[in-house]
N, CA, C and O atoms as a Tinker XYZ file with bonds, in Angstrom:
   288  protein
     1  N     14.759000  -13.591000   14.480000    73     2
     2  CA    14.266000  -14.587000   13.552000    64     1     3
     3  C     14.258000  -15.963000   14.212000    63     2     4     5
     4  O     15.138000  -16.279000   15.013000    81     3
     5  N     13.274000  -16.767000   13.877000    73     3     6
     6  CA    13.229000  -18.110000   14.453000    64     5     7
     7  C     14.414000  -18.953000   13.990000    63     6     8     9
     8  O     14.985000  -18.711000   12.927000    81     7
     9  N     14.775000  -19.945000   14.802000    73     7    10
    10  CA    15.857000  -20.857000   14.426000    64     9    11
    11  C     15.503000  -21.573000   13.129000    63    10    12    13
    12  O     14.360000  -21.987000   12.933000    81    11
    13  N     16.480000  -21.714000   12.252000    73    11    14
    14  CA    16.276000  -22.436000   11.004000    64    13    15
    15  C     15.550000  -21.650000    9.934000    63    14    16    17
    16  O     15.258000  -22.190000    8.867000    81    15
    17  N     15.251000  -20.391000   10.191000    73    15    18
    18  CA    14.547000  -19.564000    9.207000    64    17    19
    19  C     15.519000  -19.144000    8.115000    63    18    20    21
    20  O     16.579000  -18.592000    8.410000    81    19
    21  N     15.179000  -19.395000    6.882000    73    19    22
    22  CA    16.031000  -19.055000    5.761000    64    21    23
    23  C     15.161000  -18.448000    4.664000    63    22    24    25
    24  O     14.385000  -19.156000    4.023000    81    23
    25  N     15.288000  -17.144000    4.447000    73    23    26
    26  CA    14.449000  -16.460000    3.470000    64    25    27
    27  C     14.616000  -16.997000    2.060000    63    26    28    29
    28  O     13.630000  -17.197000    1.351000    81    27
    29  N     15.846000  -17.230000    1.651000    73    27    30
    30  CA    16.080000  -17.707000    0.286000    64    29    31
    31  C     15.424000  -19.065000    0.061000    63    30    32    33
    32  O     14.804000  -19.299000   -0.976000    81    31
    33  N     15.564000  -19.949000    1.030000    73    31    34
    34  CA    14.960000  -21.275000    0.891000    64    33    35
    35  C     13.431000  -21.145000    0.899000    63    34    36    37
    36  O     12.750000  -21.842000    0.146000    81    35
    37  N     12.898000  -20.276000    1.726000    73    35    38
    38  CA    11.453000  -20.056000    1.767000    64    37    39
    39  C     10.964000  -19.527000    0.424000    63    38    40    41
    40  O      9.954000  -19.995000   -0.100000    81    39
    41  N     11.679000  -18.552000   -0.134000    73    39    42
    42  CA    11.307000  -17.992000   -1.425000    64    41    43
    43  C     11.314000  -19.068000   -2.514000    63    42    44    45
    44  O     10.407000  -19.129000   -3.345000    81    43
    45  N     12.341000  -19.907000   -2.498000    73    43    46
    46  CA    12.427000  -20.978000   -3.492000    64    45    47
    47  C     11.288000  -21.969000   -3.319000    63    46    48    49
    48  O     10.669000  -22.382000   -4.300000    81    47
    49  N     11.009000  -22.352000   -2.089000    73    47    50
    50  CA     9.993000  -23.379000   -1.874000    64    49    51
    51  C      8.587000  -22.854000   -2.155000    63    50    52    53
    52  O      7.737000  -23.605000   -2.634000    81    51
    53  N      8.329000  -21.596000   -1.868000    73    51    54
    54  CA     7.012000  -21.017000   -2.131000    64    53    55
    55  C      6.949000  -20.320000   -3.475000    63    54    56    57
    56  O      5.874000  -19.917000   -3.920000    81    55
    57  N      8.101000  -20.176000   -4.127000    73    55    58
    58  CA     8.204000  -19.482000   -5.401000    64    57    59
    59  C      7.619000  -18.079000   -5.316000    63    58    60    61
    60  O      6.817000  -17.663000   -6.152000    81    59
    61  N      8.038000  -17.376000   -4.295000    73    59    62
    62  CA     7.591000  -16.005000   -4.097000    64    61    63
    63  C      8.352000  -15.111000   -5.063000    63    62    64    65
    64  O      9.578000  -15.032000   -4.987000    81    63
    65  N      7.655000  -14.438000   -5.968000    73    63    66
    66  CA     8.370000  -13.577000   -6.911000    64    65    67
    67  C      8.931000  -12.349000   -6.204000    63    66    68    69
    68  O      8.302000  -11.788000   -5.307000    81    67
    69  N     10.096000  -11.954000   -6.614000    73    67    70
    70  CA    10.664000  -10.717000   -6.084000    64    69    71
    71  C     10.690000   -9.708000   -7.212000    63    70    72    73
    72  O     11.293000   -9.943000   -8.259000    81    71
    73  N     10.038000   -8.595000   -6.992000    73    71    74
    74  CA     9.948000   -7.551000   -8.013000    64    73    75
    75  C     11.263000   -6.795000   -8.104000    63    74    76    77
    76  O     11.984000   -6.629000   -7.120000    81    75
    77  N     11.550000   -6.346000   -9.311000    73    75    78
    78  CA    12.737000   -5.506000   -9.465000    64    77    79
    79  C     12.515000   -4.205000   -8.699000    63    78    80    81
    80  O     11.381000   -3.834000   -8.394000    81    79
    81  N     13.582000   -3.541000   -8.403000    73    79    82
    82  CA    13.518000   -2.336000   -7.567000    64    81    83
    83  C     12.535000   -1.299000   -8.118000    63    82    84    85
    84  O     11.837000   -0.644000   -7.344000    81    83
    85  N     12.474000   -1.141000   -9.435000    73    83    86
    86  CA    11.580000   -0.143000  -10.023000    64    85    87
    87  C     10.127000   -0.593000  -10.060000    63    86    88    89
    88  O      9.257000    0.202000  -10.418000    81    87
    89  N      9.834000   -1.841000   -9.703000    73    87    90
    90  CA     8.460000   -2.352000   -9.694000    64    89    91
    91  C      7.923000   -2.575000   -8.282000    63    90    92    93
    92  O      6.779000   -2.998000   -8.118000    81    91
    93  N      8.726000   -2.299000   -7.274000    73    91    94
    94  CA     8.281000   -2.502000   -5.900000    64    93    95
    95  C      7.335000   -1.379000   -5.489000    63    94    96    97
    96  O      7.478000   -0.239000   -5.929000    81    95
    97  N      6.388000   -1.709000   -4.658000    73    95    98
    98  CA     5.419000   -0.727000   -4.208000    64    97    99
    99  C      5.684000   -0.277000   -2.783000    63    98   100   101
   100  O      6.616000   -0.744000   -2.128000    81    99
   101  N      4.853000    0.632000   -2.320000    73    99   102
   102  CA     4.945000    1.102000   -0.949000    64   101   103
   103  C      3.568000    1.589000   -0.518000    63   102   104   105
   104  O      2.670000    1.760000   -1.343000    81   103
   105  N      3.419000    1.806000    0.754000    73   103   106
   106  CA     2.145000    2.233000    1.320000    64   105   107
   107  C      2.348000    3.512000    2.113000    63   106   108   109
   108  O      3.314000    3.644000    2.864000    81   107
   109  N      1.436000    4.444000    1.940000    73   107   110
   110  CA     1.417000    5.654000    2.756000    64   109   111
   111  C      0.093000    5.637000    3.513000    63   110   112   113
   112  O     -0.978000    5.579000    2.908000    81   111
   113  N      0.172000    5.688000    4.820000    73   111   114
   114  CA    -1.008000    5.567000    5.673000    64   113   115
   115  C     -1.222000    6.902000    6.376000    63   114   116   117
   116  O     -0.371000    7.340000    7.151000    81   115
   117  N     -2.356000    7.552000    6.109000    73   115   118
   118  CA    -2.672000    8.821000    6.760000    64   117   119
   119  C     -3.570000    8.552000    7.961000    63   118   120   121
   120  O     -4.579000    7.857000    7.850000    81   119
   121  N     -3.202000    9.097000    9.083000    73   119   122
   122  CA    -4.041000    8.996000   10.272000    64   121   123
   123  C     -4.284000   10.398000   10.804000    63   122   124   125
   124  O     -3.492000   11.313000   10.576000    81   123
   125  N     -5.369000   10.546000   11.502000    73   123   126
   126  CA    -5.674000   11.847000   12.089000    64   125   127
   127  C     -7.138000   11.934000   12.467000    63   126   128   129
   128  O     -7.919000   11.008000   12.251000    81   127
   129  N     -7.476000   13.044000   13.023000    73   127   130
   130  CA    -8.851000   13.278000   13.446000    64   129   131
   131  C     -9.774000   13.416000   12.246000    63   130   132   133
   132  O     -9.316000   13.746000   11.152000    81   131
   133  N    -11.077000   13.166000   12.433000    73   131   134
   134  CA   -12.028000   13.372000   11.344000    64   133   135
   135  C    -11.978000   14.824000   10.861000    63   134   136   137
   136  O    -11.816000   15.749000   11.656000    81   135
   137  N    -12.117000   15.004000    9.563000    73   135   138
   138  CA   -12.137000   16.330000    8.929000    64   137   139
   139  C    -10.840000   17.111000    9.136000    63   138   140   141
   140  O    -10.851000   18.342000    9.155000    81   139
   141  N     -9.723000   16.397000    9.291000    73   139   142
   142  CA    -8.450000   17.090000    9.496000    64   141   143
   143  C     -7.678000   17.297000    8.194000    63   142   144   145
   144  O     -6.599000   17.889000    8.203000    81   143
   145  N     -8.226000   16.809000    7.065000    73   143   146
   146  CA    -7.596000   17.056000    5.777000    64   145   147
   147  C     -6.832000   15.877000    5.198000    63   146   148   149
   148  O     -6.081000   16.041000    4.237000    81   147
   149  N     -7.009000   14.699000    5.765000    73   147   150
   150  CA    -6.292000   13.514000    5.269000    64   149   151
   151  C     -6.614000   13.237000    3.803000    63   150   152   153
   152  O     -5.709000   13.008000    3.002000    81   151
   153  N     -7.877000   13.256000    3.455000    73   151   154
   154  CA    -8.279000   12.964000    2.079000    64   153   155
   155  C     -7.789000   14.034000    1.120000    63   154   156   157
   156  O     -7.395000   13.722000   -0.004000    81   155
   157  N     -7.807000   15.279000    1.541000    73   155   158
   158  CA    -7.334000   16.375000    0.696000    64   157   159
   159  C     -5.848000   16.221000    0.397000    63   158   160   161
   160  O     -5.420000   16.381000   -0.746000    81   159
   161  N     -5.075000   15.916000    1.408000    73   159   162
   162  CA    -3.632000   15.715000    1.220000    64   161   163
   163  C     -3.392000   14.483000    0.358000    63   162   164   165
   164  O     -2.527000   14.501000   -0.518000    81   163
   165  N     -4.144000   13.419000    0.594000    73   163   166
   166  CA    -3.990000   12.192000   -0.186000    64   165   167
   167  C     -4.297000   12.439000   -1.661000    63   166   168   169
   168  O     -3.578000   11.950000   -2.532000    81   167
   169  N     -5.349000   13.188000   -1.946000    73   167   170
   170  CA    -5.701000   13.485000   -3.335000    64   169   171
   171  C     -4.594000   14.275000   -4.021000    63   170   172   173
   172  O     -4.263000   13.995000   -5.174000    81   171
   173  N     -4.021000   15.248000   -3.339000    73   171   174
   174  CA    -2.927000   16.039000   -3.911000    64   173   175
   175  C     -1.702000   15.153000   -4.164000    63   174   176   177
   176  O     -1.037000   15.284000   -5.191000    81   175
   177  N     -1.417000   14.270000   -3.240000    73   175   178
   178  CA    -0.280000   13.365000   -3.383000    64   177   179
   179  C     -0.493000   12.401000   -4.549000    63   178   180   181
   180  O      0.440000   12.120000   -5.301000    81   179
   181  N     -1.707000   11.898000   -4.701000    73   179   182
   182  CA    -2.018000   10.990000   -5.805000    64   181   183
   183  C     -1.776000   11.682000   -7.147000    63   182   184   185
   184  O     -1.160000   11.105000   -8.043000    81   183
   185  N     -2.258000   12.906000   -7.283000    73   183   186
   186  CA    -2.064000   13.660000   -8.524000    64   185   187
   187  C     -0.576000   13.833000   -8.801000    63   186   188   189
   188  O     -0.127000   13.630000   -9.929000    81   187
   189  N      0.186000   14.205000   -7.783000    73   187   190
   190  CA     1.621000   14.407000   -7.964000    64   189   191
   191  C      2.317000   13.110000   -8.374000    63   190   192   193
   192  O      3.125000   13.110000   -9.303000    81   191
   193  N      2.014000   12.016000   -7.698000    73   191   194
   194  CA     2.649000   10.742000   -8.009000    64   193   195
   195  C      2.319000   10.279000   -9.425000    63   194   196   197
   196  O      3.176000    9.731000  -10.118000    81   195
   197  N      1.093000   10.498000   -9.849000    73   195   198
   198  CA     0.686000   10.058000  -11.175000    64   197   199
   199  C      1.251000   10.961000  -12.267000    63   198   200   201
   200  O      1.782000   10.467000  -13.261000    81   199
   201  N      1.142000   12.287000  -12.092000    73   199   202
   202  CA     1.574000   13.224000  -13.133000    64   201   203
   203  C      3.088000   13.330000  -13.238000    63   202   204   205
   204  O      3.634000   13.269000  -14.340000    81   203
   205  N      3.765000   13.487000  -12.127000    73   203   206
   206  CA     5.206000   13.732000  -12.158000    64   205   207
   207  C      6.038000   12.469000  -12.247000    63   206   208   209
   208  O      7.153000   12.493000  -12.769000    81   207
   209  N      5.505000   11.361000  -11.738000    73   207   210
   210  CA     6.302000   10.140000  -11.674000    64   209   211
   211  C      5.691000    8.975000  -12.447000    63   210   212   213
   212  O      6.302000    7.909000  -12.534000    81   211
   213  N      4.510000    9.157000  -13.002000    73   211   214
   214  CA     3.865000    8.085000  -13.763000    64   213   215
   215  C      3.509000    6.876000  -12.922000    63   214   216   217
   216  O      3.416000    5.762000  -13.438000    81   215
   217  N      3.310000    7.084000  -11.647000    73   215   218
   218  CA     3.038000    5.978000  -10.722000    64   217   219
   219  C      1.609000    5.467000  -10.874000    63   218   220   221
   220  O      0.682000    6.225000  -11.159000    81   219
   221  N      1.460000    4.161000  -10.675000    73   219   222
   222  CA     0.114000    3.583000  -10.564000    64   221   223
   223  C     -0.277000    3.684000   -9.100000    63   222   224   225
   224  O      0.499000    3.311000   -8.221000    81   223
   225  N     -1.465000    4.182000   -8.837000    73   223   226
   226  CA    -1.871000    4.448000   -7.461000    64   225   227
   227  C     -3.194000    3.755000   -7.171000    63   226   228   229
   228  O     -4.121000    3.795000   -7.979000    81   227
   229  N     -3.268000    3.127000   -6.019000    73   227   230
   230  CA    -4.518000    2.568000   -5.517000    64   229   231
   231  C     -4.829000    3.270000   -4.205000    63   230   232   233
   232  O     -3.995000    3.304000   -3.301000    81   231
   233  N     -6.029000    3.828000   -4.100000    73   231   234
   234  CA    -6.413000    4.553000   -2.905000    64   233   235
   235  C     -7.511000    3.761000   -2.203000    63   234   236   237
   236  O     -8.572000    3.506000   -2.773000    81   235
   237  N     -7.242000    3.378000   -0.967000    73   235   238
   238  CA    -8.245000    2.701000   -0.151000    64   237   239
   239  C     -8.720000    3.668000    0.917000    63   238   240   241
   240  O     -7.985000    3.983000    1.852000    81   239
   241  N     -9.932000    4.130000    0.778000    73   239   242
   242  CA   -10.524000    5.038000    1.754000    64   241   243
   243  C    -11.087000    4.206000    2.900000    63   242   244   245
   244  O    -11.887000    3.297000    2.676000    81   243
   245  N    -10.676000    4.510000    4.112000    73   243   246
   246  CA   -11.075000    3.725000    5.281000    64   245   247
   247  C    -12.577000    3.641000    5.479000    63   246   248   249
   248  O    -13.089000    2.590000    5.864000    81   247
   249  N    -13.292000    4.725000    5.224000    73   247   250
   250  CA   -14.748000    4.719000    5.390000    64   249   251
   251  C    -15.407000    3.783000    4.383000    63   250   252   253
   252  O    -16.326000    3.040000    4.728000    81   251
   253  N    -14.938000    3.820000    3.145000    73   251   254
   254  CA   -15.510000    2.961000    2.107000    64   253   255
   255  C    -15.195000    1.497000    2.398000    63   254   256   257
   256  O    -16.066000    0.635000    2.280000    81   255
   257  N    -13.956000    1.220000    2.776000    73   255   258
   258  CA   -13.568000   -0.152000    3.098000    64   257   259
   259  C    -14.395000   -0.672000    4.273000    63   258   260   261
   260  O    -14.880000   -1.803000    4.232000    81   259
   261  N    -14.558000    0.135000    5.312000    73   259   262
   262  CA   -15.327000   -0.278000    6.487000    64   261   263
   263  C    -16.780000   -0.562000    6.109000    63   262   264   265
   264  O    -17.369000   -1.520000    6.610000    81   263
   265  N    -17.370000    0.263000    5.226000    73   263   266
   266  CA   -18.746000    0.035000    4.789000    64   265   267
   267  C    -18.882000   -1.311000    4.085000    63   266   268   269
   268  O    -19.844000   -2.042000    4.319000    81   267
   269  N    -17.920000   -1.639000    3.221000    73   267   270
   270  CA   -17.995000   -2.898000    2.489000    64   269   271
   271  C    -17.740000   -4.104000    3.384000    63   270   272   273
   272  O    -18.348000   -5.157000    3.192000    81   271
   273  N    -16.858000   -3.962000    4.349000    73   271   274
   274  CA   -16.548000   -5.075000    5.237000    64   273   275
   275  C    -17.664000   -5.360000    6.247000    63   274   276   277
   276  O    -17.843000   -6.499000    6.677000    81   275
   277  N    -18.402000   -4.330000    6.614000    73   275   278
   278  CA   -19.393000   -4.512000    7.663000    64   277   279
   279  C    -20.797000   -4.769000    7.117000    63   278   280   281
   280  O    -21.728000   -4.963000    7.899000    81   279
   281  N    -20.969000   -4.774000    5.806000    73   279   282
   282  CA   -22.300000   -5.037000    5.244000    64   281   283
   283  C    -22.698000   -6.486000    5.487000    63   282   284   285
   284  O    -21.904000   -7.407000    5.293000    81   283
   285  N    -23.928000   -6.667000    5.912000    73   283   286
   286  CA   -24.463000   -8.018000    6.089000    64   285   287
   287  C    -23.890000   -8.691000    7.270000    63   286   288
   288  O    -24.239000   -9.836000    7.557000    81   287
């Protein structure tokens, strides 16, 4: 960490909200060769997270994101 770095002071000065433990999110990143089943596994995981755990899920498909970013 850089000299003089203080997370608590930074949080106070920027008023960065800290979510309670049950509201914190996480990211799962699938990598692999084309047509290796990443999307299939991701879809199964999404269903499980939503049905069994009531999780809110956002899925960012790399191909779709790349298409939107590279347009124009």
